[in-house]
C-alpha positions, 0 to 999 in steps of 0.5 A: 791418494795412490788408488785414485791416481791409479784409477785415472791412469786405468781409466785414461789408458783404456779410453786412448787404447780404444781410440788408438785401436779405432784409429789403426782399424780405420787406417788399415781398412781405409774406410771414411768413418773416423777412427775416434768413432770407431773406437767409441764403439770399441769401448761401448762394445767392451762396456756392454759386453762386461769385459770392461767394468764401467768403474774402471772408465768412469773417473777419466770419462767424468774428468773429460766431461767435466772440462769438455768446454776447454776441448772446444776452444781450439775447434772454435778458434779453427772454425774462425780462420775459415769464416768466410767459408762458413758464411758462404755456405750457411744455407746449406748448413742450415738446411742440413741441420734443420732437415736432419733434425726433423727427419730424425724427429718424424722417424723417431715419432712414427717408430715411437707410435708404433712401438707404444701402440704395439705394446698395448696390444 
């Protein structure tokens, strides 16, 4: 029981530390990339380099993923406060979603075709 609690505390501490470092970097550099994205990249780098083991982060990450839907409730509620703005910009939003999806699919398809045909030679 104590070991499980300690695992959760360690996991949450690593996740939050990465978030706060990312936010600090964003604030210091004044860049437009959100600090949470920088924090995720930091955590990803630590995990891939082996400095942080996956087992250290897994308990907290699993808990966040399990209850992720609850984390979207405040965002959804906040969006309803700006419903008129969303409706007035519906066409650009839909166009960017469809266009972005098509762009990614075409580029990925071309790259994958080139990669797979290059691997057979």
